[in-house]
Backbone as CSV, one residue per row, in Angstrom:
resi,resn,N_x,N_y,N_z,CA_x,CA_y,CA_z,C_x,C_y,C_z
1,UNK,92.875,83.539,131.303,92.799,84.176,129.994,91.628,85.125,129.945
2,UNK,90.488,84.706,130.491,89.301,85.540,130.412,89.564,86.879,131.113
3,UNK,90.291,86.872,132.216,90.573,88.115,132.938,91.478,89.025,132.065
4,UNK,92.399,88.431,131.366,93.276,89.217,130.496,92.478,89.887,129.385
5,UNK,91.591,89.092,128.741,90.747,89.638,127.711,89.888,90.763,128.285
6,UNK,89.326,90.475,129.464,88.441,91.451,130.110,89.202,92.742,130.398
7,UNK,90.438,92.647,130.867,91.235,93.857,131.164,91.513,94.629,129.880
8,UNK,91.867,93.910,128.805,92.179,94.590,127.544,90.920,95.280,126.997
9,UNK,89.821,94.590,127.036,88.580,95.177,126.516,88.147,96.346,127.400
10,UNK,88.291,96.232,128.684,87.898,97.364,129.561,88.731,98.567,129.250
11,UNK,89.996,98.340,128.997,90.882,99.480,128.673,90.446,100.149,127.362
12,UNK,90.183,99.336,126.363,89.760,99.863,125.059,88.356,100.475,125.152
13,UNK,87.456,99.826,125.873,86.101,100.327,125.976,86.079,101.631,126.777
14,UNK,86.960,101.739,127.720,86.985,102.939,128.550,87.183,104.200,127.725
15,UNK,87.921,104.110,126.653,88.048,105.277,125.780,87.205,105.128,124.513
16,UNK,86.347,104.126,124.518,85.388,103.903,123.426,86.008,103.645,122.059
17,UNK,87.292,103.489,122.026,87.994,103.272,120.729,87.570,101.945,120.080
18,UNK,87.665,100.892,120.888,87.334,99.572,120.343,85.859,99.491,119.911
19,UNK,84.973,99.919,120.799,83.538,99.865,120.506,83.154,100.725,119.321
20,UNK,83.693,101.957,119.313,83.356,102.855,118.185,83.811,102.270,116.859
21,UNK,85.051,101.835,116.804,85.590,101.270,115.571,84.882,100.015,115.158
22,UNK,84.580,99.128,116.116,83.886,97.904,115.808,82.483,98.197,115.248
23,UNK,81.788,99.099,115.887,80.446,99.439,115.419,80.454,100.050,114.012
24,UNK,81.462,100.859,113.791,81.600,101.490,112.470,81.851,100.436,111.392
25,UNK,82.774,99.523,111.638,83.093,98.477,110.687,81.907,97.516,110.484
26,UNK,81.215,97.211,111.581,80.061,96.335,111.520,78.946,97.014,110.686
27,UNK,78.737,98.280,110.888,77.727,98.988,110.155,78.018,98.986,108.652
28,UNK,79.274,99.180,108.293,79.650,99.125,106.893,79.402,97.742,106.299
29,UNK,79.736,96.741,107.080,79.506,95.365,106.635,78.033,95.108,106.421
30,UNK,77.208,95.509,107.350,75.750,95.269,107.196,75.150,96.119,106.065
31,UNK,75.664,97.293,105.856,75.213,98.110,104.758,75.496,97.426,103.422
32,UNK,76.697,96.851,103.293,77.017,96.135,102.086,76.119,94.887,101.908
33,UNK,75.841,94.230,102.974,74.997,93.023,102.921,73.552,93.348,102.525
34,UNK,72.973,94.337,103.167,71.552,94.656,102.933,71.338,95.423,101.654
35,UNK,72.231,96.318,101.274,71.979,97.191,100.159,72.264,96.528,98.810
36,UNK,73.371,95.838,98.685,73.656,95.341,97.364,74.130,93.871,97.355
37,UNK,74.613,93.368,98.454,75.110,91.989,98.513,76.038,91.697,97.345
38,UNK,76.869,92.650,97.016,77.790,92.560,95.910,79.107,92.006,96.416
39,UNK,79.556,90.906,95.869,80.778,90.271,96.376,82.011,91.160,96.277
40,UNK,81.998,92.121,95.359,83.139,93.000,95.217,83.252,94.050,96.312
41,UNK,82.168,94.294,97.021,82.173,95.238,98.146,81.952,94.515,99.474
42,UNK,81.173,93.441,99.424,80.812,92.700,100.639,82.004,91.960,101.214
43,UNK,82.766,91.271,100.373,83.943,90.491,100.846,85.003,91.397,101.463
44,UNK,85.340,92.524,100.827,86.312,93.414,101.510,85.785,93.944,102.856
45,UNK,84.493,94.158,102.982,83.945,94.612,104.272,84.095,93.508,105.309
46,UNK,83.900,92.267,104.927,84.095,91.134,105.869,85.594,91.082,106.222
47,UNK,86.462,91.191,105.286,87.911,91.136,105.514,88.349,92.259,106.455
48,UNK,87.798,93.420,106.302,88.153,94.569,107.168,87.780,94.282,108.600
49,UNK,86.562,93.753,108.820,86.160,93.437,110.210,86.993,92.318,110.793
50,UNK,87.301,91.291,109.987,88.135,90.156,110.468,89.535,90.662,110.820
51,UNK,90.118,91.505,109.991,91.450,92.029,110.273,91.449,92.884,111.548
52,UNK,90.392,93.624,111.774,90.281,94.453,112.970,90.258,93.551,114.223
53,UNK,89.443,92.511,114.187,89.336,91.615,115.320,90.642,90.820,115.515
54,UNK,91.293,90.423,114.441,92.557,89.704,114.545,93.620,90.582,115.171
55,UNK,93.615,91.868,114.862,94.572,92.779,115.487,94.430,92.743,117.004
56,UNK,93.211,92.835,117.489,92.994,92.813,118.935,93.327,91.464,119.545
57,UNK,93.060,90.421,118.810,93.412,89.071,119.266,94.925,88.974,119.455
58,UNK,95.649,89.473,118.474,97.133,89.467,118.529,97.652,90.256,119.722
59,UNK,97.066,91.423,119.961,97.464,92.250,121.104,97.266,91.527,122.418
60,UNK,96.127,90.836,122.546,95.840,90.105,123.785,96.817,88.925,123.961
61,UNK,97.118,88.245,122.834,98.063,87.155,122.918,99.451,87.618,123.299
62,UNK,99.884,88.758,122.808,101.197,89.341,123.173,101.260,89.607,124.661
63,UNK,100.174,90.132,125.186,100.134,90.492,126.601,100.179,89.278,127.492
64,UNK,99.758,88.132,126.991,99.778,86.910,127.780,101.181,86.411,127.989
65,UNK,102.081,86.700,127.091,103.454,86.166,127.166,104.288,86.918,128.158
């Protein structure tokens, strides 16, 4: 499984899509946390990052089958 994850991440990292998008979403999350810690903006930022990571998790699981 680790090699499959590694292959998927290498593919995504090679075009910087995964890393760029992850950093962007993480930065938005941290901005919400540090600037206002407002649940109306902080919780959606958390959900956005979780959804992004779940998408890649699903892609990896599909490739395993």
